[in-house]
N, C-alpha and C positions, 0 to 999 in steps of 0.2 A: 766814788760810790762802789769801788770794787770790793772793799771789805764788807759792805752791807750786802752786796750781791751774793757773797759766799755764805751768808747765813742761811741755814736750811733746816727743814723739818721733814722727817720721814713719816708718811701716813700709810697705813695699810687699809685699802678699800676692798670690800667684797665685790663679787660679781653682782650680787643683789642682796638686799637686806630690808627688813621692815622695822628696824629700830632707829630711833632718832639719836644723833650723836650728842654727847655732853662734853665735848673736848674743850679744854681751856689752854691758853698758851703757856708754855714753860717759862719759868722766871730764873734769874740768876740767884743761886742759893745765898750769895753774900749780900743780896739786896743792893747791889751797887750799879744797877742799870743792866742793859742787855749785854749778852756775851758776844764776842766776835764770831764764834762759830757755834751754831746750835743745831743739834739733830734731835728729832723726836719721832719715835716709832709708836704707833697706836694700833692695837688690835681693834677691829670694828666693834666688838662687844664691850669695849671699855674695861677689860679686866686686867690689862697689864700696860704699863708704860715704862719707858726707860729714858732717862734724861742724862745727857752727857754735857757737861759744862767744860768747854775748852777755853781757858783764859789766855791772856797774852803770854803767860809763862808756860803754857802747854799742859797745865794740870787738868786731869779728868776725874770726875766724880760720878759714880753710878748710884742711882736710887732705885731699889726694887720695890714693887708692890705685888700683892697677891696675883697669882697667875691662874687663868683658866686655860686648860689645854685644848685650844682650838687653833687649827692652822690658819695662817693669814694667806690671802690669795695674791693680791697685786699691790706692790709697794709704790707709793707716790712720794716723791721728794719735793719738799716745799722750799722755795727760795724767795728772795726779796722781790725779784721781778724788775721791770722797767716801766717808766711812765708813758711810754709811747711805743707803738700806736695804741689808740683807744680800742676797747673791745677785747675779744679773746683771739689770740694770734698764735699760730704754730711756729715754733723755732727751737733749735738746739735740743731736739728730742723731747720737747714738752710744749706747754701752752702758757703764754704770758697773758695775764688779765690786767687791764688798766681801765679805770673809770674816774671821771671827774665828779667831785662833790665838794663845793666850797664850804657849805654850812654844816656838814656832818662832823660830829665829834668822834664817831667811831664807825668802822666798816667791817663787815663780815662777808666772806665769800661762802656761798651755800652750794653744795653739790647734791645732785639727785640721781638716783637710778630712775628709769621710767616707771617702774612699779611703785617706788616711793612717791613719785610725783602724783600718780593717780590716787594714792592713799593720803595725799596732802601731808606727807612726812618729809622733812629735810634729812637726807642721808648723812650728810657731813657738813659741819660748820667750821670754818677756819677764820678766826678773828685776825684782822690785819693790825699789825703793830705800827702806830703812827711814826715811830722813830725809824723803822726799817722799811715799812711798806707804804710810805707816803712821800711824794715829792711835790712841793707846792700844794696845789689843791687836787692832785691826782693820787688816787689809791691804786696800788699795784701789787701783784704777787705772781710768782712763776711756779707752775706745777710740772714736775718732770716724771714721766712714766706713762702708764696705760690709762687713757681716759675715754676709750672708744664708746662705751655705752653710758656715759655720764652727761648730765645736763647741769646748768649753773644759773645762779641768780645772786642777788646781794641783799643784805640787810644794812640799813644805816640808822644810827642813833643820832640824836641832836634835839634841837628845840622843836616842839610841836606847838606852834602859835600861828594860826591862820591870819590873825590880825597883822602879823609881821611878815607874812608870806611863807612861813615854814610849816612843812607837813612831815617831819621826820618821825618815824615810828619803827622801833627796832623789832617789833613783832611781825612786820610784813616782809615777805620776800619779794624783791623787785626785779623786774626784767631789765637787763642791760640795754640801754638805748642803742648800742652798737651790736647787739646779738644778730647773727646772720641767719638764724632760723628759730622760730618760736614754737614750742611744743605745749599744747594745752588740751584741746579736744580734737580727736582724730577724725570725726565724721561731721560733714557740713550739716548744720541745722539740728544737731543732736545735743541735748543738754548734758552738762557734766554730772559728776556724782551728786546724788541727792537733789537733782533738778537745778544745779547751780549754773547760772548763765556765765559766771566769771570764775571758773576753776583756776587753781594756781597755774601760772605759766612759768616756763623756764627756757633758757637759751641753749642752743646746740653748741657743744664744744667742738671746734673744727679739728680735722685730722690732716696730717701732711700728705697722706696718700690718696686723698679723695679727688682724683683728677677727672676731668670731663673731656671727652674727645670732640673738639670743635670741628674736626675734619677740614681744617684749613680755612675756616670761616673768617671773612674780613668785612669791614664796614662797606655798605653799598655807596654811601655818600652821594646820593642823588642831589642835584641842585634843587633847592626848595621850590623853585618855580615849576618844577616838573611833577610835584607830588599830587596824588589824589588820595586823601586821607579817609579812612573808614573807622569810625568810633565804635569799638567793640567791647562787649562785656563777656569775659571768659566763660563764666558759668551759663549765662543766658544764651550764648552762641550755639551750644550743642546739647543743652539739658533736655529739650523736648524729645519725646520718643521718636519723632519723625527724623531725627538726625541719624539714627541707626548706627551710631558709633559704639565701639566697645567700651569707651571711657567717657560717657556723657558728662558735660559740665566741668571738664578738666582741661589742663594744658594739652594733654595728649589728644583729647577730643577735638580741640581747636586745630591741632595739626592735621587731623583727618579731613578737615573742611577748609584748609587753606586754598585748595584749588578753586573753590567757589569765588574767592576774592580775586584770584588771578583771572578767572573768567569774567568777572565784573569789570576788571580793568584797574583795580586798586593796587597801588604800589607802596602803601604805608598804612599800618594799622595803629590806632591809638587805643591802648588798653585802658579801660576804666579801672579804678584803683585795684591793683594786684599786689599791694604790700599788705602785710599782716593786719587784719582787722577782725573784729568779733561780730559775726553776722547775727549772734543772739543778743546783741546790745538792746534792741527794742522788743525783745520777745514777748508776745502775748498772742492770744488766739484771735485770728482775723474774722471779719464778718463773712468772709467767703467760707463755705462749708469745707471742713477738713484742712483748712489752711492756717498757717501761723504768720504773724507779722515779724519780719526779720529786717536786718540792715542789709538789703540786697546789693545796693550800689557800692557800698564800701567806703564812703567819704567820712571815715572816722578811724584814722590810722592808730594802731597799737604800736607797731614797730616798722621803721622805714627801711631797714636793711633786709628784712626777711620777706621773701615772697609769701603770698597767701597760701598757707599749708593746705587748706582744705579745697583748694583749686587743683590739687594734684591727685592722681589716681593712687599714689603710694602713701599719701597722708603723712603720718609721723614716723613711718618705718625708717630705720637707720638714722634715727634722731633728726629727721627732716632733710638729710642730705640728698635722698632720692628725689624729694620734691624740688629742691634747687636744680637738680639735673633735668627735671621735666621742663621747667620754664626756660632753661638754657636750650633744651631741645626745640622748644617752640620758636625761639629766636633764630636758631640755626636753620631750621626747616623753612621758616619764613624767608630768610635771606636767600636760601637756595632757589626760591620761587621769585626772587626779585622784589621782595616786600620788606620794607623797613619796619621797625617796631619802636613806637613811642609810648612811654609810660605816663599815665595821668597821676600826678603826685599831689599830696594834700599837706603841704607844709604850713598851712595857715592855722590849723588847730589839731588837737589829738583827741583820742577817745576818752580822756580823763575828765572832760566836761568842766563844770564849774565847781564850787566848793562842796557840792553835794555828790560829785562824781567819784568814781573809784580811784584808789591810789594804786597804780599799776607799775609805773616806771618813772617817767620824767618828774612827776610831782613828788614822789618819795625820794628821788635821787637829789634833786635840788630845785624845788618849785619856783623860788624867786629868780632863778636864772632862766629857766625854760619857758616861762609864761610872762605875758604882759600883766603887771599888777598895778593897781591903784595904791595910793599911800597907806591905806589901811588893809591891804591884802586882798581887796576885791579883784576879781578877774575881769579884765577888759574883754569885750565880746564882739570884736569886729568881724568875726566869722559867722555869727549867728548860731554857734554850736556850743556856747558855754565858756570857751577859753580862746585865747589867741596866742599862737606860738611867738616867742620873743625873738623873731628872726634876725634882727640886726644887733643882737648882743654878740660880742666876740666869740663866746663859746658856742652859741647856737648857730651862728653863720658858718663856723668851721665844721660843725656837725653836719649841716646841710650839704656843704661842699664835699665832705668826705663821703656822704651817702651817694650823691650824684656820681662821683668818680667811681665808686664801687660798682654801680649798675652799668656804667659804661665799660669799665675795665673787665670786671668779672662776668657780667651778664651780656655784654655786647649790644646793649640797647642803643638806639640811634638818636634818642632825644627824649624830651620831657614836655608835657603840658602841665602847667602849674595852676592848680585850682585856687580861685580867689587870690590871684598873684599880687594884687595891690597891697595886701597885708605885708608882703615882703618889702614894700617901700616905706613902711611906717617906722618911726623912731622907736627904739626899744625902751623897756622900763629902765629907770635910772640912767637915762641918756647922759653920757658925758663925752664931749668932743674929744677929750684927751684919749679916751679908749678907742676912738675911731681914727682920728687924724694924727695922734701922737702929741698934740698940744691943745690947750684951750683955744676956742674960737671966740673972738670978741663979739659980744652981743648974742651968744648962743643961749637962747632961752627956750629951746625946743622941749616940749613936754611929750610924755609917752603917747605914741600913736600919731604924732605929727608926720604928714607925708614929707619925705626927703627928696630933694631934687637929684641927688647922687647917692642913693642908698648903698651902703657898703656891701651888702650881700649880693645885690644885682651886679655891682662892679666886679666882685670876686668871681662870680659865675661867668660873666661876660668875657673876662680876660684870663680865665684859667687856661693854662696850656694844654690840659687834658680835655677839657670840655669845649675848647674852641673848635668850631666847625660842626658840632652836633646841633640838632634842631631844638630850639628853645621857644616855647609858645606860652604866652601869658593869658590867663583869663583876667583881663585888666580892670577888675572891679572887685569890691568886697561888700559884705553885709553892713558895713558901717557907713555906707554912702560915698565911698571914694571911687569915682568912676574915671578911668584913665585910658579909655579906648582912643587911640591916636596920640596919647601923651605918656604912655608908659616909658620909664627910663630904659633905653634900649641899646645903647652903644652900637647901633646899626646891626645888631645881631638878633634881637628878639622879634618874634612875630606875635600877633594878638588874635584871639578869637574876636572877630569883628561883629559885635552885637548890633552895631548900627546897620550893617549889611543885612542881617536877619530881619530887623524891624522894617527897614525901608522896602526890601524885596517883598515881604509879606503884604505890605499895604498896597504897593503898586500892582502886584499880580492879582489881588482880589478886587482891584478897580477903585481904589480910594483916590480922590482928586488931590492934586498938589504935590505929587511925588515923582513926576517924570524927570525933572532935573536931577534929583537925588538918586533916582534909579540909574541914570546915565553915569553918575559918579561911581556907583557900585560896579557897573559893568567894566569900568576902567581901572578897577583895583583900589578905589577910594583915595584918589590923590588928595582930596580935601583933608584927609586925615593923616596921610603918611608922607606925602611929597615934601611938605615944608620941613619935616624933621630929618630929611636926608634918607628916608627909607624908600623901599621899592614896592611894587605891587605884591610880591610874594610875602611881604610882611603882614598882609591881611589874610587871615584864615576865614574864608567865606563859608557860611553855613546858613541853612534855612531851619533845620531841626537838629536837636541834640538830645542827649539822654534826659535833660531837664526841660520839660515842656511837651507839647503835642508831637506825636509822630507826624510824618508827612500825610498819611491817610487821615488821621484825626484832624489835622489842620484844615482840611477841606470838608469835614464831616460834622464838626461840632463848633457852635458858637460859645458854648459854656463848658467848663471843666466838669468832670464827673468822677470825683475822688472819694465818694462815700465808702468804698471798700478799704480806704486807708484808716478808717475808724476815727476820723477827726471832724465829722459832720460837715465835710466838704469845705472846711475853713483853710486847709493847707493848699499849697500850690499857687501859681500865678493866676490872677484874675484877668490880666491884660494880655491876652494871647494873640491879638491881631489876626484871628482866624475868621473863616467864613464857611458856613455849612452848605453853600451853594443853593440855598432855598428851603431846605428841610433839615431838621435836627436829627442826628443819629444815623445808624447804618441802614435802617430799613427806610428806603426812599424810592421815589419813582424812577423809572428808567432814564428819563431826561436829566434828572439831577445826578444820577450815578454817572452818566456820560460826561457831564460837566466836571464832576469831581476827578475823573480819570484824566481829563484834559488839563485841569489845573495842576495835578501832580506832575504831569509831563512838563508843563510850563515852568514849575519851580525847579525841576531837575535840569532842564535845558539851560535855565538861567545860571545855575551853578557852574555848568560846564563851559559856558561861553564867556564867563566873567574873568577878567584878569585877577590874579591872586591865586590862592590855593583852595580848591574846593574840599569840603569835608562832608561825607555822607554818614548819616546815622544808621546803625545796624538795623536791617529789616525794611528800611524805606525803599529799597530796591524792588521789593515785591508788594509794598503797600501794607506793612504790618500795622495793626490797630491795637491800641490799649483800651479801647472802649471809652475814649475821652478822658482817661486818667492822665493828667499832666504832671504828676509827681509820684511816679511809681517806685519810689525808693525802697518800699517795704515788702514787695511782692516777689516771692520765689515761686513763680507759677507761670502759667501760659501768658499772663499779661506782659511779662518781660522776656519770654523765651522766643528765640528765632524759630519760625515755623517753616521747616524744610518742605513740608507738604504744600504749603501755600506758595513757596518759592517755585516749586515744580509746576503748580497750576499757572503761575505767572510767567513761565519761561518763554511763552510766545506773546506776552502782553507787556506789562510794565517792565519786567526784568529785561526783556529783550531790548526795549527802548533805552533803558539805563545803560546796559552793556554797550550798545552801539554808540551812545552819546559819549561815554568815557573814551571809547576807541577813537571817535572823531576828534575829541579834544587833544588826545595824544598825537594824532596825525597832523594837526594844524600848528605850525610854528608860531602863528600869530596869537594863539589863545593861551600862551604861557610866556609872555614877554618878560625880559629881564628888567625893563623900565616901563614907565607909563606911556601909553600910545600917544602919538602926536598926529597933527593934521597930515603929515606925510603919508601915513598909512590908514588913518581912520577918518571917515566922513559920516556925519550925522544926516539923517533923512527924516522926513515926515511922510504924509501920504503922497507927497511929491518928492523927487530926489533933491537933496541938498537944501530942503526947507523944513528943518525940524521945528516942532511945536513944543515950546517949553512953558506954555501958559498953565495956570493952575488947574484948568479943566482938562488938560491933555491926558489921554490914557493910551497914547501911542508913542513908542520909541523904536527907531530903526537905525541901523548903521551898517556900513560896508567896511570891510577890513582887508587890506592887502596881505596876502599870505604867500610865502615863498613856495609852499607845496600845492596849495589849492588855487593859486593865482589870486582869487579874491572871493570872499564870502559875504553874503548879505543876510542879516539877521534882523528880525522884527518881532515886536510884542504888541499885540492888540488886546488891551485889558478892558476895553469898553464892552457894554452889553449889546453894541451894534456891530454888524459886519462892516468891512471896508474893502474897497478895491485899491490896491497899492500900485503906484507907478514905480517901476524899477529903474535904477540908474542905467543910462544908455552906455553900452560898451561896444563900439563898432568892431566888427570882426569876431565878436564873442556873443554867446547867448547864456541866459540864466537858466539853470536846471534845478528844479526842486529836489531837496534832500529830506528835509524834516518839515512836517506839518502836524502839530499836536491835535488838530481838530479831526484828523482822519483816524479811522479804526486801524488797529494793527492787522497786517504788517505794513500798511500804507502810511503809517505815521513816520516811518523811517525807510526810505527807498534804498535798499542795499543793491549793489551791482548784481547779486545773484538772485534777486527776486524774480520769480518765473514770469510774471506778467508785467514787469516794470515798463517795458516799451509801450504796452497798451495804456498804462496809466499816464505816461508822458504824452501820448497822442491825445488823450482826453483833455489834457490841460493846454495843448498846443495853441488853441485859439486865443487864450489869454497871454501866454508867453510870447507868441509871435507879435503881440501888440505891446510887449514890455509891461504887462500887467500881471498881478497875482491877486486872487480873491482870498481874503482872510475872514474867517468866522469870528464871532465874539469870543473873548477869552481864549485866544490861541496864539501860538508863536510859530515862526517858520525859519528855516535856514535854506538858502539857495547858494549854489556854487557856480562859479563862472567857468564855462567850457568853450573851446574854440567852435566857431560857427561853421560847420561843414555843410555846404549846400549839396 
């Protein structure tokens, strides 16, 4: 390939221009194919060109055309380039561009200045010669020179035939799937020119001198059993006025509020989608006065390598490079505070939707490769969002692996949560065993979408030498009905969002009969789901609430969803919430109902903190954030989704205090984050009497004691009956039980800290019960007692 590599073209690009190029590739004057060495100088105004044809004999021929006397500014030398790596890569004083497209008949590299991009004008088009600029199915080109203020995209020509799965259209400029920053609209929630929700996008061309000072940052690499995860939305975390940050709704704003997470006891944040998406995708005017309907959550990815530009305070300045440095700063500053960072990634579908969706990137580059297609070109929709990413196709799975490596190597993230991860276990379109295993498999009749027992993508991620050891969390189901909680292909590496934990805990805590045994399994890390597959308690990510569904406060306030503000006549969102309003619907309720609700929120949070496995807290639940009963708030860029820092301050001596102390207690107890499932050597089940658990369908009481190397022993009980009960505690000669947590008591007596000024008085008031080895529990309450030496 050396002779091809030496082929070059010289382009003269201006610092800025408003004219569209009309450049066409030079040809061999003899008509005998391409020359060995080709140079081409172009003035941007297209008034002069000079062609030099150097044949193998060294002959040179010059052809002059009319000249306009305008100086050229920056010269760019164009060379053949290399087919790897994919994307735009700096090297050898220039940038190499490489992109895969099997079905394209021609390819053109498009360059933009930012001004031309805003005017929807292509600054320069460079057609790629398939004889020089193509290797296999990879198109490539090398530009040598100054490209600091330039952006890029591609045009591909080929068959436009949706029935055969092809959407090639040479009139469209496409985003490179490997672009590292995407420039389109600079301001969050603002329409593009002429009210366009989808203005032209282009990728940032990287520079060799764009270094970031990591200040010696290294991975924290916490054992997963020690994690306490906090699901966070970057914009929602600091956008409310009460955040009082200089950069609300941005990566920098989140940095300003990291100390809150440290105070709460969180050591890992899981960022809701922070890769480039278009928040204007669903734009229309909301039923809320002055509000618009946006894609707030971001589960509709446009580009997987680019951080969300409009989550940065700098936006598209410096062609997006400053935005990249902002998210790097967030990761670095989180690590300084002992907090790991996990990204929520959406590899199950893209923003291009079904056949009626926009052609932005993957579809126009090679639709039949990147999406699962039926025989007549229809889009499979296992995601519920119009299309399904073709994850187990060789090209696509390599793309996903490259992306994950990039975020780990370049961005220092500590792991990933995979949205609708079961899609990544499905067979790709045009499944061929030879493509996966190297040879045909006898009896291989797999059709598109069939679940695979050993999916190649999951295998590659699980055993990749760079990704080995990072956190990998699967949402182990999809919209096509594939439910794999407890059965996700894991290589003993993957954890799962434990949806069964959520459902069982919700039902037991609200007092539903028949769940005491299942609740006990949840407390032990769900061995019924994970032990048989060789996994551990920490493979279960335990949660009661997440972004999708009711908040913790709404879980105890509403029996029914209230999604009218979404503009879909309350048809959207889950109807089966397993919630209980504690006797009255809505926020305006009697004092007794509100007391019960506060008790129930503490019960749920305490359950999370005393369960084996990894607890996950949803943003705002620590102070009781409400969305007014909206269980599908994907479209609201307003107070519904904004963290209320004023409400957090109001709760600092109430629910937030309780949550903060519970996370601290969990971290102090060696027995609450076990490496393996607890056995009878350290765990003993109890009922109203010691050692006599009640697993009957009518039982609403579960208690256990746990030997702990730090606390000696702890006693934990949940009474979810509507009746109070007097519990007999296990007899421990030489020791006495001392109450620590009782969710039925008002703060600060719900958690008796050592520095509580009247703690001794409280203990004396309970001494008549404790001296008799008894403890009274109100209805719908939970308790923790610790074992202390009995000093007479």
